[in-house]
C-alpha positions as a printed NumPy array, in Angstrom:
array([[  0.   ,   0.   ,   0.   ],
       [  0.969,   3.615,  -0.544],
       [ -0.916,   6.868,   0.087],
       [ -2.849,   8.406,  -2.775],
       [ -1.737,  11.724,  -4.307],
       [ -3.665,  13.903,  -1.834],
       [ -3.614,  11.464,   1.112],
       [ -7.301,  12.31 ,   1.533],
       [-10.517,  10.343,   1.175],
       [-11.071,  12.266,  -2.067],
       [ -8.326,  10.183,  -3.68 ],
       [-11.318,   7.895,  -4.311],
       [-12.274,   9.422,  -7.65 ],
       [-15.591,  11.238,  -7.731],
       [-15.843,  11.945,  -4.003],
       [-15.888,  15.504,  -2.672],
       [-15.799,  16.839,   0.904],
       [-16.933,  20.194,   2.222],
       [-16.515,  21.842,   5.622],
       [-18.361,  24.631,   7.41 ],
       [-17.905,  25.905,  10.942],
       [-18.823,  28.542,  13.498],
       [-15.912,  29.744,  15.631],
       [-18.133,  31.413,  18.233],
       [-20.103,  28.24 ,  18.882],
       [-17.025,  26.006,  18.377],
       [-18.782,  23.559,  16.136],
       [-19.047,  22.544,  12.522],
       [-20.295,  20.225,   9.797],
       [-18.538,  18.045,   7.233],
       [-20.328,  16.699,   4.152],
       [-19.153,  13.946,   1.823],
       [-20.897,  13.825,  -1.521],
       [-20.083,  12.632,  -5.029],
       [-20.618,  13.203,  -8.715],
       [-23.355,  10.56 ,  -8.64 ],
       [-25.147,   8.447,  -5.986],
       [-22.994,   5.823,  -4.268],
       [-23.419,   2.61 ,  -2.297],
       [-23.518,   3.272,   1.436],
       [-23.443,   1.226,   4.624],
       [-22.871,   1.808,   8.334],
       [-21.745,   0.025,  11.486],
       [-22.228,   1.481,  14.979],
       [-20.159,   0.278,  17.954],
       [-20.333,   3.195,  20.379],
       [-22.824,   3.22 ,  23.225],
       [-24.274,   6.696,  22.624],
       [-24.93 ,   7.245,  18.907],
       [-27.028,   9.964,  17.31 ],
       [-28.056,   9.316,  13.714],
       [-30.479,  10.016,  10.872],
       [-31.501,   7.581,   8.085],
       [-28.926,   4.952,   9.034],
       [-31.568,   2.182,   9.02 ],
       [-31.905,   2.778,   5.286],
       [-28.303,   1.622,   4.801],
       [-28.998,  -1.983,   5.835],
       [-28.459,  -4.454,   2.969],
       [-32.139,  -5.484,   2.898],
       [-33.558,  -1.95 ,   2.561],
       [-35.13 ,  -0.609,  -0.643],
       [-32.825,   2.295,  -1.503],
       [-29.511,   1.116,  -2.944],
       [-27.675,   4.43 ,  -3.28 ],
       [-27.229,   7.591,  -1.222],
       [-26.425,  11.16 ,  -2.26 ],
       [-24.362,  12.434,   0.667],
       [-23.207,  11.678,   4.198],
       [-23.112,  14.247,   7.005],
       [-20.881,  14.406,  10.085],
       [-21.883,  17.167,  12.492],
       [-21.219,  18.591,  15.903],
       [-24.02 ,  19.822,  18.125],
       [-25.313,  16.551,  19.566],
       [-29.   ,  16.083,  18.619],
       [-29.184,  19.683,  17.363],
       [-26.597,  18.801,  14.717],
       [-28.99 ,  16.43 ,  12.957],
       [-30.548,  19.572,  11.457],
       [-27.465,  19.758,   9.217],
       [-28.788,  16.887,   7.12 ],
       [-31.902,  18.934,   6.35 ],
       [-29.744,  21.717,   4.954],
       [-27.813,  19.272,   2.787],
       [-31.038,  17.625,   1.604],
       [-32.437,  21.008,   0.537],
       [-29.226,  21.918,  -1.29 ],
       [-29.141,  18.632,  -3.196],
       [-32.836,  18.832,  -4.067],
       [-32.189,  22.242,  -5.61 ],
       [-29.64 ,  20.478,  -7.855],
       [-32.227,  17.889,  -8.94 ],
       [-30.559,  15.115,  -6.951],
       [-32.39 ,  12.343,  -5.12 ],
       [-34.352,   9.101,  -5.143],
       [-37.398,   9.319,  -7.452],
       [-40.581,   9.231,  -5.348],
       [-43.564,  10.009,  -7.571],
       [-43.174,  13.55 ,  -8.953],
       [-40.466,  14.443,  -6.416],
       [-36.819,  13.523,  -6.007],
       [-35.801,  12.912,  -2.392],
       [-32.057,  13.199,  -1.656],
       [-30.868,  10.387,   0.623],
       [-28.596,  11.935,   3.251],
       [-27.705,   9.764,   6.266],
       [-26.091,  11.689,   9.112],
       [-24.381,  11.219,  12.465],
       [-23.551,  13.652,  15.239],
       [-20.949,  14.056,  17.965],
       [-21.179,  15.79 ,  21.349],
       [-19.325,  19.115,  21.41 ],
       [-21.64 ,  21.066,  23.732],
       [-19.126,  21.259,  26.616],
       [-16.122,  22.618,  24.709],
       [-16.303,  26.252,  25.843],
       [-18.195,  27.712,  22.884],
       [-21.265,  29.93 ,  23.092],
       [-24.221,  27.534,  22.827],
       [-26.91 ,  30.171,  23.345],
       [-27.551,  30.328,  19.621],
       [-31.348,  30.8  ,  19.502],
       [-32.352,  29.283,  16.166],
       [-30.296,  26.2  ,  15.39 ],
       [-27.362,  27.045,  13.068],
       [-26.912,  23.525,  11.768],
       [-29.18 ,  23.542,   8.703],
       [-27.304,  26.584,   7.388],
       [-23.956,  24.967,   8.187],
       [-25.062,  21.86 ,   6.291],
       [-25.92 ,  23.924,   3.217],
       [-22.593,  25.761,   3.436],
       [-20.581,  22.563,   3.769],
       [-22.423,  20.975,   0.835],
       [-21.722,  24.018,  -1.345],
       [-18.035,  23.908,  -0.342],
       [-17.553,  20.246,  -1.329],
       [-14.35 ,  19.813,  -3.326],
       [-11.388,  17.5  ,  -3.928],
       [ -9.254,  19.352,  -1.365],
       [-10.377,  20.331,   2.111],
       [ -8.911,  21.403,   5.445],
       [ -7.946,  19.03 ,   8.243],
       [ -7.664,  19.666,  11.968],
       [ -9.933,  22.329,  13.481],
       [-12.318,  22.414,  10.533],
       [-15.792,  21.164,   9.728],
       [-17.093,  18.551,  12.144],
       [-13.642,  18.636,  13.785],
       [-13.962,  22.293,  14.806],
       [-15.23 ,  21.59 ,  18.315],
       [-13.657,  18.2  ,  18.95 ],
       [-11.598,  17.165,  21.972],
       [-10.014,  13.937,  23.213],
       [ -9.119,  12.834,  26.746],
       [ -5.948,  14.921,  26.781],
       [ -5.809,  17.009,  23.595],
       [ -7.872,  19.038,  21.195],
       [ -9.384,  16.749,  18.548],
       [ -9.989,  17.434,  14.898],
       [-10.885,  16.294,  11.404],
       [ -8.479,  13.833,   9.784],
       [ -8.212,  11.97 ,   6.513],
       [ -5.891,   9.481,   4.809],
       [ -5.814,   7.232,   1.762],
       [ -4.097,   4.154,   0.375],
       [ -3.691,   2.595,  -3.064],
       [ -3.528,  -1.207,  -3.028],
       [ -1.342,  -3.313,  -5.333],
       [ -4.506,  -4.179,  -7.262],
       [ -5.012,  -0.48 ,  -8.034],
       [ -8.036,  -0.173,  -5.739],
       [ -8.083,   3.079,  -3.757],
       [ -9.297,   3.254,  -0.163],
       [ -9.73 ,   6.384,   1.954],
       [-10.895,   7.432,   5.402],
       [-12.299,  10.546,   7.055],
       [-12.691,  10.981,  10.836],
       [-13.998,  13.623,  13.245],
       [-12.116,  12.735,  16.431],
       [-13.963,  13.653,  19.627],
       [-13.321,  10.718,  21.94 ],
       [-13.376,   9.749,  25.609],
       [-10.06 ,   7.95 ,  25.074],
       [ -6.54 ,   9.118,  24.317],
       [ -4.822,   9.1  ,  20.915],
       [ -1.274,   9.33 ,  22.285],
       [  0.798,   6.663,  24.036],
       [  3.19 ,   8.628,  26.213],
       [  4.544,  11.986,  27.323],
       [  6.548,  12.244,  24.099],
       [  3.314,  12.596,  22.125],
       [  3.643,   9.377,  20.133],
       [  0.39 ,   8.223,  18.579],
       [ -1.222,   4.837,  19.092],
       [ -1.579,   4.82 ,  15.295],
       [  2.199,   5.146,  14.756],
       [  2.74 ,   1.601,  13.377],
       [  0.532,   2.506,  10.41 ],
       [  2.056,   5.904,   9.606],
       [  3.444,   6.707,   6.167],
       [  6.449,   9.025,   6.31 ],
       [  5.845,  11.901,   8.721],
       [  2.139,  12.402,   8.057],
       [  1.554,  12.852,  11.804],
       [  5.005,  13.675,  13.073],
       [  7.06 ,  10.641,  12.054],
       [  7.923,   9.887,  15.68 ],
       [  7.566,   6.114,  15.426],
       [  5.772,   3.872,  17.919],
       [  8.382,   4.124,  20.708],
       [  8.497,   1.514,  23.45 ],
       [  5.446,  -0.769,  23.551],
       [  3.163,  -0.115,  26.528],
       [  3.269,  -2.528,  29.454],
       [  0.169,  -4.752,  29.075],
       [  0.106,  -5.421,  32.824],
       [ -0.691,  -1.78 ,  33.587],
       [ -4.14 ,  -0.266,  33.58 ],
       [ -4.34 ,   2.494,  30.915],
       [ -3.371,   5.789,  32.551],
       [ -5.246,   8.441,  30.615],
       [ -5.282,  11.995,  31.916],
       [ -8.774,  13.401,  32.025],
       [-10.392,   9.961,  32.107],
       [-10.649,   7.557,  35.024],
       [-11.473,   4.021,  33.924],
       [-13.219,   3.434,  37.26 ],
       [-15.689,   6.307,  36.915],
       [-17.804,   8.237,  34.454],
       [-16.02 ,  11.526,  35.099],
       [-13.298,  13.386,  33.291],
       [-13.71 ,  13.505,  29.535],
       [-16.743,  11.232,  29.41 ],
       [-19.045,  14.107,  28.417],
       [-16.948,  14.92 ,  25.365],
       [-17.468,  11.961,  23.149],
       [-17.89 ,  10.252,  19.771],
       [-15.604,   9.646,  16.83 ],
       [-17.453,   9.708,  13.524],
       [-15.836,   8.18 ,  10.451],
       [-16.33 ,   7.43 ,   6.78 ],
       [-14.3  ,   4.876,   4.835],
       [-14.54 ,   4.759,   1.054],
       [-13.325,   2.786,  -1.934],
       [-13.649,   2.865,  -5.703],
       [-14.243,  -0.898,  -5.719],
       [-17.623,  -2.253,  -6.827],
       [-18.956,  -3.457,  -3.474],
       [-22.503,  -4.502,  -2.698],
       [-24.268,  -2.967,   0.297],
       [-23.456,  -6.136,   2.258],
       [-19.771,  -5.973,   1.316],
       [-19.678,  -2.26 ,   2.168],
       [-21.193,  -3.094,   5.564],
       [-18.365,  -5.57 ,   6.189],
       [-15.853,  -2.862,   5.231],
       [-17.407,  -0.62 ,   7.893],
       [-17.114,  -3.419,  10.466],
       [-13.462,  -4.017,   9.602],
       [-12.7  ,  -0.297,   9.686],
       [-13.689,  -0.089,  13.356],
       [-10.385,  -1.854,  14.047],
       [ -8.792,   1.431,  12.979],
       [-10.533,   3.231,  15.841],
       [ -9.405,   0.598,  18.335],
       [ -5.82 ,   0.875,  17.054],
       [ -5.705,   4.659,  17.359],
       [ -7.876,   5.511,  20.402],
       [ -7.597,   3.946,  23.866],
       [-10.216,   3.176,  25.028],
       [-12.548,   3.197,  22.019],
       [-16.218,   2.236,  21.64 ],
       [-17.059,   3.221,  25.211],
       [-20.607,   3.612,  26.594],
       [-20.136,   7.392,  26.302],
       [-18.948,   7.416,  22.676],
       [-21.276,   7.126,  19.707],
       [-18.479,   5.669,  17.566],
       [-19.789,   5.015,  14.068],
       [-18.279,   4.193,  10.674],
       [-20.04 ,   4.859,   7.377],
       [-18.792,   2.952,   4.32 ],
       [-18.897,   4.24 ,   0.74 ],
       [-18.301,   2.358,  -2.514],
       [-18.39 ,   4.245,  -5.822],
       [-18.307,   1.04 ,  -7.898],
       [-15.842,   2.357, -10.476],
       [-13.489,  -0.654, -10.259],
       [-14.849,  -4.236, -10.555],
       [-13.484,  -6.743,  -8.047],
       [-10.847,  -9.05 ,  -9.523],
       [-11.468, -11.579,  -6.752],
       [-14.857, -11.178,  -5.011],
       [-13.748, -13.417,  -2.133],
       [-10.229, -12.254,  -1.255],
       [-10.317,  -8.625,  -2.363],
       [-12.977,  -7.418,   0.106],
       [-10.758,  -8.731,   2.936],
       [ -7.829,  -6.625,   1.721],
       [-10.058,  -3.586,   1.262],
       [-11.373,  -3.939,   4.822],
       [ -7.831,  -4.177,   6.182],
       [ -6.77 ,  -1.103,   4.201],
       [ -9.824,   0.789,   5.475],
       [ -8.857,   0.032,   9.092],
       [ -5.266,   1.186,   8.52 ],
       [ -6.429,   4.364,   6.764],
       [ -8.865,   5.141,   9.566],
       [ -6.178,   4.77 ,  12.249],
       [ -4.006,   7.218,  10.296],
       [ -6.92 ,   9.612,   9.775],
       [ -7.561,   9.744,  13.522],
       [ -3.95 ,  10.679,  14.257],
       [ -3.809,  13.201,  11.407],
       [ -6.922,  14.953,  12.693],
       [ -5.454,  15.484,  16.154],
       [ -1.99 ,  16.32 ,  14.791],
       [ -3.436,  19.047,  12.529],
       [ -5.602,  20.763,  15.172],
       [ -4.869,  24.451,  15.662],
       [ -5.152,  26.498,  18.885],
       [ -7.816,  29.105,  19.547],
       [ -8.625,  31.441,  22.42 ],
       [-10.743,  29.679,  25.033],
       [ -9.701,  26.118,  24.174],
       [-10.41 ,  23.617,  26.952],
       [ -7.582,  21.292,  25.824],
       [ -4.151,  21.96 ,  24.289],
       [ -3.431,  21.017,  20.696],
       [ -0.857,  18.326,  19.913],
       [  1.486,  20.998,  18.541],
       [  1.188,  23.127,  21.696],
       [  1.958,  20.213,  23.985],
       [  4.45 ,  18.196,  21.951],
       [  5.568,  20.282,  18.983],
       [  8.962,  21.984,  18.561],
       [  9.565,  24.653,  21.172]])
């Protein structure tokens, strides 16, 4: 495997990502859409998810394709972002034909960023407008770190963020990942700032520090801001949302298995992951541009690549976060960077 030319999920041809955020509220929205509808699936492993239209992604449901996916801050309020995206896509004539009307299919998931120090006294919900803005901004290139759905994210010890990564397999299949990292757990191993995801890093995409000494398995994880024996600390500030994508021609069932496999990437990069306080969720996207050479073995390799890409995306999101006045957690660069 090697990274794609952008090292972003948009290395999967046809995909576009847009971000929108509000600095005063410390929140944002990220939208993934495409030139045409794509196969979608989802797998939820966190204990506190918040979603819209995810039931439609099950392999036995009527609708085969979706028009966009939305990752949003704001807890339940953030689900309004999908309405803004739906309206924007309808104006473009996109959507599933339902009688005389086309209905854009826009599954969404939200993370909890209501305790991050921003001004939440917003009156009318800002999320529909942020969804429209993010959809309009969708492009091949997009910002990482404190952008989009990553704008208000935190982890146990550091400011979180939006991350992405890609890989091209020997077969030519491209796989990518996108993550808004806002987790109860920690993404770093030690006081040197090494990432749990370090074994999967390409070059210096998140610092090039290497994995360092392996942690002692006999010790209970010592994570500042989180006590494994209580529900205190960072437990209010939770949920990592992710999308993994490929240009391979996967069925909905095969895409669902890719989402399952990709959750390994969260477990490899966040400790602990999938807690009762996180709504950890992975969407899967398949554009279908590249037929499978081996329909038995190739999905296994794609799932493995998706997990590796997602681990890297998590670390890249935290590594790229930028400081702002009023932050409740330091950025990686503030705590571990040069100087």
